[in-house]
DOBA-156594 format. One record per residue: residue number from 1; residue in one letter; chain; x, y, z of N, C-alpha, C in turn. Coordinates in steps of 0.001 Angstrom, whole numbers, plus 500000, padded with zeros to 6 digits. Each point is the difference from the previous one (the first is absolute). Example, Ala and Ser with C-alpha at 12.3 -4.5 7.8 and 13.67 -1.06 7.14 Angstrom:
<pts>
PT   num   residu   chaine     n_c1     n_c2     n_c3    ca_c1    ca_c2    ca_c3     c_c1     c_c2     c_c3
PT     1        A        A   513190   494310   507800   499110   501190   500000   500900   501200   500000
PT     2        S        A   499650   501050   499280   500820   501190   500060   499230   501090   500730
</pts>
This chain:
<pts>
PT   num   residu   chaine     n_c1     n_c2     n_c3    ca_c1    ca_c2    ca_c3     c_c1     c_c2     c_c3
PT     1        X        A   670799   470324   923449   500054   498727   501312   499668   500778   501232
PT     2        X        A   499022   499312   500772   499816   500494   501182   500230   498459   501103
PT     3        X        A   499540   500518   501421   500126   499177   500826   498654   499944   501095
PT     4        X        A   499533   498869   500199   498591   499687   500912   500841   499054   501137
PT     5        X        A   499662   500396   501152   500453   499134   501080   501430   499567   499789
PT     6        X        A   500911   500603   499520   501445   499636   500016   500184   499058   498647
PT     7        X        A   499103   499484   499076   499819   499138   498647   499923   500989   499069
PT     8        X        A   500733   499682   498909   499876   500772   498794   498770   499983   499435
PT     9        X        A   499449   501008   499559   498782   500046   499042   500260   500806   498725
PT    10        X        A   499313   499417   498797   500143   500779   498867   498735   500955   499927
PT    11        X        A   500207   501198   499890   498994   501010   499823   499344   499656   498877
PT    12        X        A   498693   500375   499645   499314   500079   498775   500578   501032   498893
PT    13        X        A   500379   500969   500354   500953   500594   498892   501257   499617   499853
PT    14        X        A   500573   499274   500425   501261   499249   499813   499563   498917   499007
PT    15        X        A   499239   499432   500322   499391   498715   499210   499708   500504   498581
PT    16        X        A   498928   501218   499878   499446   500523   498656   501419   500362   499233
PT    17        X        A   501002   500875   500784   501286   500194   499109   500622   499088   499630
PT    18        X        A   500364   498892   500759   500826   499078   499123   499119   499265   499545
PT    19        X        A   498965   499491   500096   499053   499499   498766   500150   500809   498750
PT    20        X        A   499945   501330   500056   499838   500772   498650   501434   500071   499432
PT    21        X        A   501059   500055   500797   501449   500168   499510   500617   498427   499746
PT    22        X        A   499672   498988   500376   500397   498731   499718   499049   499153   498834
PT    23        X        A   498726   500454   500075   499366   499189   499077   499331   499177   500705
PT    24        X        A   500047   499432   501082   499593   498783   500720   498377   500565   500755
PT    25        X        A   499557   498995   499938   498475   500293   500627   499988   500663   501561
PT    26        X        A   499007   500592   500558   500310   500228   501517   500028   498612   500648
PT    27        X        A   499363   498822   499583   499941   498749   500900   501352   499419   499845
PT    28        X        A   500868   500077   498932   501233   499738   499751   500918   500697   500909
PT    29        X        A   499938   501266   500104   500833   500911   500961   499902   499572   501288
PT    30        X        A   498677   499760   500410   499842   499442   501295   500582   498782   500342
PT    31        X        A   499713   499302   499177   500796   498590   500330   501191   499944   499942
PT    32        X        A   500919   501059   498941   501282   499963   500008   500718   500371   501578
PT    33        X        A   498895   501262   500209   500382   500584   501478   499936   498876   501192
PT    34        X        A   498962   499109   500021   499569   499121   500726   501266   499164   500290
PT    35        X        A   500523   499182   499046   501246   499265   499527   501367   500760   500602
PT    36        X        A   500088   501181   499550   501250   500752   500517   499740   500179   501412
PT    37        X        A   499130   500339   500808   499618   500014   501503   500428   498713   500530
PT    38        X        A   499183   498909   499323   500495   498779   500481   501277   499477   500257
PT    39        X        A   500918   500503   499177   501387   499953   499947   500726   500866   500909
PT    40        X        A   499426   501408   499851   500693   501062   501018   498857   500506   500969
PT    41        X        A   499511   499286   501222   498829   500320   500654   500096   501448   500386
PT    42        X        A   501207   500829   500024   499947   501247   500347   499571   500989   499036
PT    43        X        A   500251   499624   498531   499576   500498   498751   501354   500605   499490
PT    44        X        A   501046   499639   500663   500995   500640   499605   501196   498687   499597
PT    45        X        A   500891   500042   498971   501050   499099   499546   501381   500802   500358
PT    46        X        A   500656   499071   500961   501304   500329   500356   501130   499914   498887
PT    47        X        A   500922   500266   500220   501012   499554   499120   500198   498597   499904
PT    48        X        A   500055   499335   501274   500468   498589   499884   498852   499377   499307
PT    49        X        A   498602   500123   500216   498882   499693   498895   500259   499970   498793
PT    50        X        A   500424   501176   499463   500434   500483   498682   501055   498980   499336
PT    51        X        A   501137   500117   500844   501257   498945   499773   499086   498643   499313
PT    52        X        A   499358   499764   501030   499453   498382   499876   499250   499880   498466
PT    53        X        A   499137   501163   499785   499265   500190   498624   501115   499883   498854
PT    54        X        A   500685   500894   500278   501215   500294   498730   500701   498497   499844
PT    55        X        A   500223   499171   501051   500748   498689   499634   499241   499118   499633
PT    56        X        A   498950   499635   500293   498986   499253   499401   499379   500504   498676
PT    57        X        A   499927   501392   499668   499720   500308   498677   501142   499944   498646
PT    58        X        A   501035   500013   500898   501023   500030   498918   501215   499006   500531
PT    59        X        A   499746   498762   499976   500966   498902   500580   501541   499975   499189
PT    60        X        A   499780   500460   498784   501135   499825   498935   500683   501258   500070
PT    61        X        A   499645   500939   500467   500701   501385   500019   500694   500343   500994
PT    62        X        A   501373   500445   500069   500619   500450   501132   499597   501683   500232
PT    63        X        A   498819   499980   500661   499651   501293   500238   500093   500396   501480
PT    64        X        A   500717   499263   500817   499918   500187   501540   500525   501103   500236
PT    65        X        A   501019   500851   499331   500642   501213   500300   498818   500900   499696
PT    66        X        A   499124   499745   498944   499172   501067   499735   498817   499961   500802
PT    67        X        A   499633   499099   500719   498943   500069   500911   499295   501488   500560
PT    68        X        A   501259   500642   500622   499737   501156   500584   499611   501133   499086
PT    69        X        A   500526   500055   498605   499755   501099   499354   498659   499568   499532
PT    70        X        A   499467   498936   499436   498959   499524   499466   498864   500418   501087
PT    71        X        A   500293   499569   501223   499092   500633   501030   499452   501334   500199
PT    72        X        A   501011   500815   499535   499936   501529   499925   498874   500456   499271
PT    73        X        A   499823   499170   498718   499073   500357   498711   498533   499868   501116
PT    74        X        A   500053   498964   500492   498556   499637   500390   499798   500662   501546
PT    75        X        A   500797   500561   500737   499869   500753   501250   500043   501487   499514
PT    76        X        A   499018   500421   499569   499916   501374   499383   499946   501081   500969
PT    77        X        A   499534   499793   501412   499962   500987   500921   501269   499952   501067
PT    78        X        A   500825   498986   499606   501316   499946   500664   499781   499652   501339
PT    79        X        A   499131   499196   500613   499602   499713   501554   500831   498586   500238
PT    80        X        A   500857   499525   499128   500437   498734   499976   499016   498657   499961
PT    81        X        A   499029   500044   499499   498791   499283   499640   499591   500004   498966
PT    82        X        A   499339   498901   499370   499062   500130   498984   498799   499409   500086
PT    83        X        A   498921   501383   500105   498658   499391   500105   499084   499526   498963
PT    84        X        A   498931   499642   499903   499472   499594   498878   499462   500973   498909
PT    85        X        A   499834   501211   500269   499720   500839   499230   501350   500278   499005
PT    86        X        A   500836   500284   500807   501488   499998   499411   500332   498837   499046
PT    87        X        A   499719   498829   500674   500247   498785   498934   499058   499995   498828
PT    88        X        A   498869   500476   500057   499272   499759   498686   500208   501316   499180
PT    89        X        A   500253   501122   500296   500221   501042   499062   501353   499666   499297
PT    90        X        A   500942   499601   500627   501279   499730   499561   499830   498905   498914
PT    91        X        A   499286   499067   500554   499931   498713   499008   499365   500155   498602
PT    92        X        A   498735   501025   500264   499468   500178   498942   501172   501123   498965
PT    93        X        A   500325   500601   500647   500828   500830   499145   501267   499306   499182
PT    94        X        A   500501   499130   500570   501029   499064   499544   499758   499222   499171
PT    95        X        A   498615   499436   500026   499384   499025   499104   499217   500632   498757
PT    96        X        A   499323   501004   500144   499201   500786   499025   499869   501681   499829
PT    97        X        A   501471   500496   500644   499905   501166   499927   500714   500801   498759
PT    98        X        A   499902   501339   499784   500701   500378   499053   501337   499948   500219
PT    99        X        A   500779   499932   498997   501634   499960   500237   500408   501119   500870
PT   100        X        A   499369   501296   499800   500477   501112   501183   499737   499597   501456
PT   101        X        A   498974   499447   499870   499442   499731   501762   500894   498793   500374
PT   102        X        A   500362   498928   499085   500961   498975   500359   501402   500474   500350
PT   103        X        A   500788   501144   499257   501045   500220   500123   500100   501054   501257
PT   104        X        A   498896   500834   500192   499640   500607   501252   500312   499006   501265
PT   105        X        A   499228   499009   499979   500438   499042   501051   501156   499231   499998
PT   106        X        A   500608   499705   498684   501664   499366   500076   500733   501310   500561
PT   107        X        A   499863   500844   499772   500785   501466   500520   499957   499844   501571
PT   108        X        A   499126   499561   500862   500158   499982   501265   501025   498514   500298
PT   109        X        A   500244   499342   499116   501071   499041   500307   501240   500378   499988
PT   110        X        A   500242   501056   499148   501105   500464   499950   500306   501031   500769
PT   111        X        A   498976   500824   500566   499935   501257   500995   500316   499348   501470
PT   112        X        A   501365   499470   500457   500103   499176   501152   499512   500751   501193
PT   113        X        A   500128   501366   500204   499702   500664   501238   498604   500798   499894
PT   114        X        A   499433   499499   498971   498391   500653   499499   499730   501594   500093
PT   115        X        A   501403   500565   499585   499951   501650   500196   499332   500464   498395
PT   116        X        A   499618   499064   499157   499562   500873   498855   500920   499911   498636
PT   117        X        A   501587   499578   500613   500885   500455   499021   500898   498619   499946
PT   118        X        A   500794   499804   499149   501115   498774   499956   501297   500712   499805
PT   119        X        A   500819   499683   501035   501274   500403   499835   500864   499175   499489
PT   120        X        A   501346   500040   499738   500771   499143   499263   500311   499028   500836
PT   121        X        A   500141   500023   501425   500230   498945   501078   498808   499261   500208
PT   122        X        A   498743   500420   499791   499106   498898   500049   499699   499116   498700
PT   123        X        A   500488   500599   498889   499915   499279   498950   501080   498967   499983
PT   124        X        A   501206   500310   500370   501239   498994   500301   499315   499045   501082
PT   125        X        A   499365   500247   501099   499700   498909   500882   498734   498947   499217
PT   126        X        A   499413   500508   499459   498863   499258   499256   501025   499079   499065
PT   127        X        A   500496   500621   499245   500564   499294   498908   500847   498866   500649
PT   128        X        A   500893   500115   501050   500763   499074   500768   498950   498741   500542
PT   129        X        A   499005   500734   500189   498863   498912   500490   499374   499116   498863
PT   130        X        A   500060   500525   498746   499085   499378   499218   501127   499260   499132
PT   131        X        A   501358   500292   500327   501001   499371   499011   499638   498507   499501
PT   132        X        A   499462   499231   501043   499833   498515   499543   498827   499914   499039
PT   133        X        A   499135   501064   500138   498781   499866   498795   500917   500673   498746
PT   134        X        A   500456   500781   500248   500709   500646   498714   500897   499223   499164
PT   135        X        A   500613   499186   500512   501090   499232   499009   499458   498720   499663
PT   136        X        A   498666   499389   500152   499746   498941   499546   500128   499531   498713
PT   137        X        A   499498   501139   499285   500267   499231   498623   500816   500913   499031
PT   138        X        A   501168   500442   500925   500973   500681   498991   501408   499280   500280
PT   139        X        A   500565   499793   498653   501035   499063   499800   501298   500772   500644
PT   140        X        A   499809   501373   499392   501116   501103   500736   499232   500761   500945
PT   141        X        A   500786   499695   501188   499780   500798   501112   500132   501417   500217
PT   142        X        A   498984   500674   499924   500258   501503   499929   500480   500386   501703
PT   143        X        A   500650   500955   500260   500609   500394   501532   498790   500699   500346
PT   144        X        A   499940   499906   501518   498699   500570   500876   500400   501684   499525
PT   145        X        A   501190   500623   500154   500475   501183   499942   499349   500505   498704
PT   146        X        A   500313   499275   499068   499960   500466   498507   498315   500400   499916
PT   147        X        A   499105   498732   500379   498665   500133   499863   499366   500967   500819
PT   148        X        A   500638   500413   501287   499398   501249   500801   500297   501128   499313
PT   149        X        A   501510   500411   499567   500205   501466   499305   499421   500030   498976
PT   150        X        A   499517   499000   498883   499469   499919   498736   498518   500744   500200
PT   151        X        A   499369   498947   500922   498371   500133   500224   499835   501270   500860
PT   152        X        A   500622   500411   500786   500044   501276   500769   500110   501340   498940
PT   153        X        A   500994   499866   499145   500074   501059   498916   498825   500005   499216
PT   154        X        A   499597   499008   499757   498617   499905   499132   499155   500327   500588
PT   155        X        A   499280   500212   501013   499210   500265   500945   499981   501289   500265
PT   156        X        A   501213   500928   500627   500188   500897   500446   500261   500964   499109
PT   157        X        A   498719   500388   499367   500432   501023   498655   500430   501305   500407
PT   158        X        A   499536   500572   501026   500307   501153   500569   501601   500016   500741
PT   159        X        A   500519   498905   499909   501153   499947   501065   500063   500593   500937
PT   160        X        A   498931   500013   501001   500100   500437   501217   500549   499041   501208
PT   161        X        A   500133   498873   499507   500427   498944   500990   498994   499308   500504
PT   162        X        A   498610   500207   499700   498836   499423   500403   499161   499662   498690
PT   163        X        A   499124   498875   500136   498950   499668   498970   498806   500084   500535
PT   164        X        A   499178   500580   499508   498555   500399   500328   499130   498675   499273
PT   165        X        A   498778   500028   500396   499004   498755   499548   499892   500452   498300
PT   166        X        A   500021   501374   499868   499772   500146   498527   501226   499661   499075
PT   167        X        A   501208   500253   500764   501160   499800   499316   500085   498290   499626
PT   168        X        A   499811   499268   501225   500042   498674   499959   499030   499429   498830
PT   169        X        A   498809   500479   500216   498763   499391   498774   500573   500393   498807
PT   170        X        A   500539   501345   499530   500122   500282   498683   501458   498905   499347
PT   171        X        A   500713   499865   501128   501427   498986   499515   499488   498826   499833
PT   172        X        A   498966   499468   500593   499804   498612   499907   499050   499856   499031
PT   173        X        A   498985   501215   499494   499157   499636   498794   500822   500615   498713
PT   174        X        A   501224   500590   500363   500794   500465   498657   500785   498847   499615
PT   175        X        A   501090   500297   499430   500929   498671   499260   501184   500246   500766
PT   176        X        A   500104   500117   501436   500817   499857   500775   500320   498533   500550
PT   177        X        A   501180   499350   499311   499973   498732   500087   500468   499394   501577
PT   178        X        A   500513   500677   500724   500570   499564   501337   498509   500231   500977
PT   179        X        A   499260   500976   499904   499148   500430   500876   498791   498968   499503
PT   180        X        A   499584   499455   498753   499269   498986   499434   500400   498719   500665
PT   181        X        A   501228   499775   500074   500565   498543   500211   499476   499674   501486
PT   182        X        A   500603   501245   501015   499497   499751   501370   498476   499999   500121
PT   183        X        A   499291   500583   499565   498568   500280   500167   499626   498633   499664
PT   184        X        A   500250   499155   498499   499498   499282   499798   500249   498589   500765
PT   185        X        A   501293   500271   500822   500428   498723   500606   499003   499855   501222
PT   186        X        A   499623   501282   500684   499329   500224   501111   498515   499674   499763
PT   187        X        A   499634   499959   498717   498528   499837   499666   499991   498295   499919
PT   188        X        A   501035   499533   499683   500093   498533   499663   499808   499387   501392
PT   189        X        A   500432   500747   501001   499624   499183   501422   498837   499599   500054
PT   190        X        A   499000   500942   499596   498474   499780   500114   499504   498988   498953
PT   191        X        A   500986   499729   499089   499175   499007   498840   500600   498677   500105
PT   192        X        A   498918   499115   500159   500460   498396   500190   500930   499662   498826
PT   193        X        A   501120   499300   500435   500934   499356   499134   499429   498585   499466
PT   194        X        A   499740   499763   498902   499276   498415   499497   501313   499170   500024
PT   195        X        A   500973   500324   500150   501237   498839   499939   500142   499091   500849
</pts>
């Protein structure tokens, strides 16, 4: 994505790449870009705008504490904004990507400080923020500490106190109960609730 006279423009190579990766036609990509720019004239979505989208997209879910975590998935260059290309790439991955691609994006939610690994402290913070989503369908409430300890032990296979992207994906795709539960609850944020 570029800029011309201070206005965001979508370069031909971006249109072609997004068209190829998303399955949309180039015209559909340009239309989506124009709609994005109409809503965000400088071509960047602020966290406040993202919060409004989350609230309208998920009116029945208590995802308010999760906004900053989900925002990190989209803000791939960590500049505090989401531009059109970031939005489209992540949207495509979350809707049609391979499991490894989706889990790599979800890893960004868990990696609170964006350093490429998850510490127990980061997992504790995320679980605290997710707790409203975690216990919705559990009769027996599981403690946040137990979820954190168990999920971290499942993920941190080499026991070095950090979870890498590879360890995270392996735990989620394996038979690791708490890792899968956390990831599925996060994925459910993106799926419409028909109730």
